[in-house]
VOGU-3710 file (C-alpha; in Angstrom, 3 decimals, decimal comma):
1> msfryvlkre> 0,000/0,000/0,000  1,355/3,382/-0,981  1,627/6,495/1,137  -0,880/8,175/-1,168  -3,433/5,433/-0,499  -3,081/5,838/3,269  -3,429/9,602/2,937  -6,618/9,328/0,837  -8,179/6,653/3,033  -7,637/8,577/6,274
11> whllwqgrfp> -9,092/11,731/4,725  -12,118/9,727/3,593  -12,621/8,325/7,112  -12,921/11,840/8,487  -15,785/12,693/6,152  -17,773/9,472/5,831  -21,125/8,851/7,492  -24,220/10,962/8,037  -22,381/13,127/10,547  -18,684/13,142/9,616
21> vaailillpl> -16,273/13,276/12,532  -14,402/16,093/10,797  -17,359/18,318/11,635  -16,552/17,844/15,332  -13,141/19,445/14,820  -14,746/22,463/13,185  -17,941/22,867/15,174  -16,998/21,920/18,754  -14,443/24,729/19,361  -16,930/27,140/17,779
31> aftlafgiiy> -19,689/25,817/20,038  -17,481/26,364/23,114  -16,760/29,894/21,906  -20,422/30,784/21,462  -21,678/29,013/24,588  -19,141/30,565/26,962  -19,187/33,871/25,091  -22,879/34,213/25,861  -22,205/33,453/29,534  -19,475/36,114/29,772
41> yqnsverisl> -21,258/38,595/27,510  -21,975/40,884/30,482  -18,153/41,059/30,839  -18,178/42,222/34,473  -20,356/41,803/37,549  -22,856/44,650/37,888  -26,222/45,427/39,540  -25,500/43,423/42,686  -28,671/43,284/44,777  -28,347/45,579/47,817
51> vicdeeqsvi> -30,517/46,091/50,888  -29,938/49,236/52,966  -30,830/49,580/56,628  -31,098/53,303/57,400  -31,703/53,851/61,114  -31,215/57,608/61,017  -33,290/58,818/58,031  -31,345/62,086/57,687  -29,853/64,193/54,891  -26,461/62,526/55,431
61> srtiiqaysd> -27,883/58,995/55,284  -29,876/59,835/52,144  -26,659/61,161/50,564  -24,974/57,829/51,272  -27,929/55,932/49,842  -27,871/58,083/46,709  -24,167/57,359/46,207  -24,834/53,614/46,225  -27,893/54,048/44,031  -25,864/55,914/41,391
71> aekfhivdqv> -23,195/53,191/41,264  -23,587/50,690/38,410  -22,304/47,878/40,590  -25,290/47,975/42,917  -29,040/47,662/42,525  -31,038/48,613/45,613  -33,813/46,045/46,105  -35,007/47,094/49,563  -34,668/49,870/52,181  -35,473/49,029/55,778
81> trsedmvddl> -35,130/50,695/59,145  -34,333/47,652/61,277  -31,196/45,501/61,099  -33,313/42,360/61,578  -35,136/43,079/58,304  -31,810/43,535/56,520  -30,581/40,167/57,820  -33,820/38,539/56,637  -33,292/39,878/53,109  -29,751/38,476/53,091
91> ntgkarvgly> -30,805/35,075/54,432  -33,671/34,667/51,979  -31,487/35,613/49,005  -33,435/38,754/48,183  -30,168/40,701/48,481  -26,512/39,652/48,304  -25,139/42,731/50,068  -26,428/44,695/53,032  -25,419/48,248/54,042  -26,092/49,273/57,650
101> ipadiskdik> -26,304/53,019/58,420  -26,519/53,520/62,197  -28,437/56,195/64,038  -26,655/59,421/65,081  -24,356/59,272/62,051  -24,794/63,040/61,472  -23,800/63,745/65,052  -20,676/61,593/64,770  -19,620/63,350/61,572  -20,026/66,823/63,073
111> qgnpvplmlt> -18,018/65,824/66,127  -15,263/64,315/63,964  -15,855/60,805/65,268  -15,442/57,710/63,044  -18,641/56,689/61,257  -19,394/52,983/61,799  -20,964/51,987/58,477  -21,224/48,216/58,106  -21,249/46,293/54,806  -22,442/42,684/54,990
121> vnsannmfgn> -21,569/40,590/51,944  -22,832/37,138/51,023  -19,651/35,800/49,438  -20,810/32,260/48,714  -19,994/33,309/45,156  -16,687/35,186/45,210  -17,529/37,034/42,007  -20,194/39,019/43,886  -18,165/39,387/47,050  -15,022/40,771/45,421
131> aaltaagein> -16,934/43,124/43,138  -19,067/44,430/46,022  -16,081/45,088/48,290  -14,149/46,897/45,572  -17,100/49,088/44,565  -18,049/49,868/48,180  -14,462/50,902/48,931  -14,479/53,380/46,043  -17,880/54,828/47,040  -16,894/55,228/50,687
141> ktlsvgiaak> -13,624/56,927/49,762  -15,513/59,428/47,606  -18,014/60,065/50,410  -15,253/60,495/52,997  -13,398/63,019/50,860  -16,600/64,966/50,174  -17,631/65,061/53,818  -14,155/66,078/54,984  -14,023/68,848/52,394  -17,397/70,183/53,570
151> lleagnqlpa> -16,231/70,220/57,173  -13,091/72,123/56,218  -15,161/74,598/54,210  -17,253/75,168/57,311  -13,994/76,156/59,027  -13,482/79,041/56,546  -11,396/77,125/53,996  -11,904/77,777/50,295  -13,461/74,824/48,405  -10,316/74,022/46,386
161> aalnmaypvr> -8,047/74,256/49,425  -10,499/72,192/51,471  -10,522/69,437/48,821  -6,726/69,395/48,672  -6,490/69,108/52,426  -9,118/66,354/52,585  -7,600/64,401/49,682  -3,906/65,342/49,539  -2,713/62,204/47,662  -4,302/61,574/44,258
171> lgiriinnpt> -3,904/58,106/42,788  -4,092/57,788/39,023  -4,985/54,348/37,664  -4,117/53,027/34,226  -5,039/49,436/33,346  -3,240/47,938/30,365  -4,020/44,866/28,215  -7,532/44,448/29,673  -8,745/47,992/30,421  -12,320/46,966/31,231
181> agytpfmlag> -11,094/44,220/33,607  -13,671/42,043/31,873  -14,024/38,267/31,997  -14,564/37,841/28,246  -11,006/38,765/27,138  -9,600/37,048/30,216  -11,257/33,626/29,876  -12,835/33,073/26,479  -9,799/32,204/24,324  -8,669/29,579/26,839
191> ltmnglqiai> -12,117/28,016/26,933  -12,054/27,822/23,138  -8,724/25,984/23,375  -10,296/23,554/25,825  -13,025/22,857/23,290  -10,339/22,323/20,660  -8,493/19,676/22,665  -11,755/17,872/23,431  -12,564/17,883/19,696  -9,144/16,382/18,888
201> mlvlcpliar> -9,774/13,671/21,466  -13,254/12,832/20,150  -11,995/12,502/16,575  -8,494/11,043/16,844  -8,876/8,485/19,627  -11,654/6,368/18,054  -9,930/6,534/14,650  -6,819/4,958/16,179  -8,595/2,470/18,460  -10,714/1,070/15,601
211> efrhhvydet> -7,529/-0,028/13,827  -7,269/-2,852/16,357  -10,577/-4,315/15,109  -10,560/-3,434/11,412  -7,528/-4,926/9,681  -7,318/-2,477/6,784  -3,576/-2,085/6,452  -1,231/-5,027/6,037  2,106/-5,441/7,766  3,945/-3,597/4,978
221> vpawlilavk> 2,434/-0,304/6,172  4,435/0,833/9,232  2,617/1,828/12,399  4,246/5,259/12,501  2,870/6,057/9,022  -0,715/5,128/9,936  -0,625/7,272/13,072  1,246/10,135/11,423  -1,338/10,440/8,631  -4,212/10,390/11,120
231> cfwvlalavp> -2,541/13,142/13,164  -1,727/15,127/10,038  -5,352/15,347/8,896  -6,562/16,150/12,402  -4,031/18,977/12,674  -4,941/20,205/9,185  -8,501/20,767/10,440  -7,864/21,668/14,089  -5,572/24,674/13,569  -7,888/26,456/11,049
241> sfflslgfly> -10,796/25,583/13,352  -9,218/27,635/16,144  -8,750/30,635/13,873  -12,372/30,322/12,738  -13,437/30,494/16,382  -11,022/33,381/16,906  -12,889/35,316/14,223  -16,080/34,920/16,251  -14,230/35,943/19,415  -13,099/39,117/17,687
251> dlfavpvqgs> -16,334/40,030/15,870  -19,028/38,952/18,329  -17,368/39,300/21,720  -14,771/42,032/21,077  -11,800/39,962/22,231  -8,773/41,971/21,038  -6,075/40,487/18,825  -3,061/42,660/19,576  -0,280/40,263/18,630  0,982/38,537/15,521
261> ladlavmita> -1,183/35,858/13,951  2,030/34,042/13,017  3,003/33,808/16,710  -0,478/32,605/17,492  -0,253/29,974/14,733  3,044/28,682/16,167  1,565/28,258/19,627  -1,715/26,694/18,467  0,098/24,280/16,157  2,420/23,228/18,983
271> fclavsgimv> -0,589/22,839/21,282  -2,459/20,662/18,760  0,683/18,576/18,179  1,055/17,939/21,917  -2,612/17,042/22,358  -2,528/14,742/19,298  0,592/12,935/20,539  -0,962/12,384/23,970  -4,171/11,112/22,386  -2,104/8,624/20,331
281> lfsafspdev> -0,618/7,311/23,570  -4,005/6,943/25,278  -5,518/5,260/22,209  -2,650/2,786/21,948  -3,404/1,578/25,472  -7,206/1,530/25,056  -8,963/-1,829/24,505  -11,733/-0,335/22,325  -13,177/2,886/20,874  -15,262/3,687/23,969
291> msiempllyi> -12,362/3,421/26,390  -10,199/5,456/24,015  -12,469/8,422/24,808  -13,154/7,736/28,466  -9,507/7,382/29,504  -8,172/10,675/28,062  -11,292/12,506/29,229  -10,146/11,955/32,819  -6,825/13,495/31,810  -8,293/16,506/30,003
301> mpgllysgls> -10,800/17,530/32,680  -8,317/18,762/35,341  -6,105/20,317/32,671  -8,233/23,456/32,563  -7,912/23,937/36,331  -4,124/23,531/36,225  -3,676/25,683/33,123  -3,238/28,989/34,967  -6,202/30,349/33,030  -8,239/31,228/36,113
311> wpdfymsgva> -5,807/30,715/39,028  -2,291/32,081/38,365  0,325/29,365/38,071  2,842/31,344/40,162  0,461/31,099/43,134  0,209/27,315/42,881  1,963/25,126/45,423  5,061/23,207/44,401  3,084/19,983/44,042  0,338/21,628/41,993
321> saiaqifpmr> 2,890/23,353/39,789  4,637/20,029/39,104  1,346/18,328/38,232  0,421/21,190/35,900  3,442/20,481/33,690  1,826/17,339/32,240  -1,092/19,276/30,735  -0,730/21,014/27,335  -3,124/23,760/28,475  -0,596/24,804/31,120
331> haadsvrdil> 1,989/25,576/28,422  -0,370/27,220/25,931  -3,274/29,069/27,588  -1,298/31,916/29,165  0,807/32,491/26,043  -2,255/32,655/23,795  -3,890/35,147/26,163  -0,701/37,236/26,236  -0,568/37,330/22,430  -4,206/38,389/22,166
341> lagyapelms> -4,271/40,974/24,966  -0,685/42,198/25,355  0,573/41,685/21,802  3,449/39,395/22,733  4,179/36,284/24,796  7,562/36,267/26,589  7,613/32,461/26,799  6,292/31,756/23,304  9,294/29,845/21,977  10,138/27,967/25,176
351> qslqlflmgl> 6,535/26,889/25,743  6,112/25,931/22,071  9,253/23,807/22,261  8,026/22,103/25,429  4,703/21,317/23,753  6,454/19,944/20,690  8,698/17,687/22,798  5,742/16,568/24,904  3,819/15,571/21,789  6,864/13,888/20,211
361> vayglgtavf> 7,617/11,742/23,277  3,956/10,744/23,685  3,678/9,972/19,967  6,839/7,829/20,083  5,611/5,801/23,055  2,141/5,441/21,552  3,580/4,285/18,231  5,701/1,624/19,948  2,684/0,237/21,828  0,530/0,427/18,678
371> alrrrygmkt> 3,156/-1,501/16,681  3,382/-4,218/19,365  -0,363/-4,707/19,409  -0,460/-4,974/15,608  2,370/-7,485/15,640  0,794/-9,728/18,272  -2,711/-9,934/16,879  -4,121/-6,612/18,092  -4,194/-7,800/21,723  -4,664/-5,364/24,559
381> vlelaaggli> -1,636/-4,174/26,507  -2,657/-6,313/29,495  -2,855/-9,385/27,292  0,584/-8,615/25,846  2,020/-8,281/29,359  0,348/-11,490/30,527  1,630/-13,319/27,454  5,155/-12,116/28,154  5,004/-13,367/31,751  3,695/-16,788/30,703
391> hgkkggrs> 6,337/-17,099/28,030  9,016/-16,166/30,539  7,830/-18,833/33,016  7,805/-21,519/30,337  11,332/-20,568/29,298  12,484/-20,821/32,907  11,002/-24,318/33,372  12,587/-25,634/30,217
//
């Protein structure tokens, strides 16, 4: 059988049937992009439900309430006069944040005493808790500066001088690479990559595992050629599939593409090579098509958690950091995000090389196991090992 025959047959396998498996490589990453893009479309947490307990009912307390009402982060769902009612709203889930304004707050301000405002946050979901604390801190700082300036004006200070005395240190803030601090640019590209590696698994693993049941190629066709052609066609569809999804990221969800597409192509190709090599290894050990999907799925699932996509890798423990090295997502997700948001990835070449070596080693091991199983009648690895032990015992007795 010629190389050309193997190439044509493997391409045909990808497209045969009512629902060709090649469609999975194209549609699954796109489906991940659209599904998670819709989830993160809001881009940041806003309109957090807020209940306010105002025990004083004065001009000062109404000014505080107005400040929280004007903030986009909060949505006032209830105003009560007793702390017990505020606690009830928090316990029933009517509100996620409670603001307590005590009585005699105006008196404390005039006397220069600290004002004991209390913010109660239901942080069962950290997204709400962190956003509420940050927004409340900014509002309270603005209120404190305004109140202090008014008190200084009452002491015969000019408004400008009073403001400078109340707020002597001005902090300017400039956020680069993700100015909106949104979740869409931060997470979406990595989630698309996760969909891509799942698509590679769903297509490549059964194609390899079925070779142990369908004797299509004779012994003259080397194992490495069969596996290399399968990987080649999968890569030929997987890499363009990512860039198709990237177009949707850019057009529909405004994910920026600051860096070079060539750099991005290098990283994605290395990522797909690593994933394909690892899938070859899993498939070579799998007894059938079903197990060839189930086994690598257990490997892929924690890869997203260890990738550094959501939790920074430099804050991982030594053990977690060591475990993360076995997952392709760990070497690719951060670099892809850096290329898209910052325009460059400092570790592009080193991470690409690590991915390439990871895929090459896994492919080599998988090819060796695949060749052994072909040579000994397509037996499972356990059967090969058992046969070797029995043969060794017989040799020892003789």
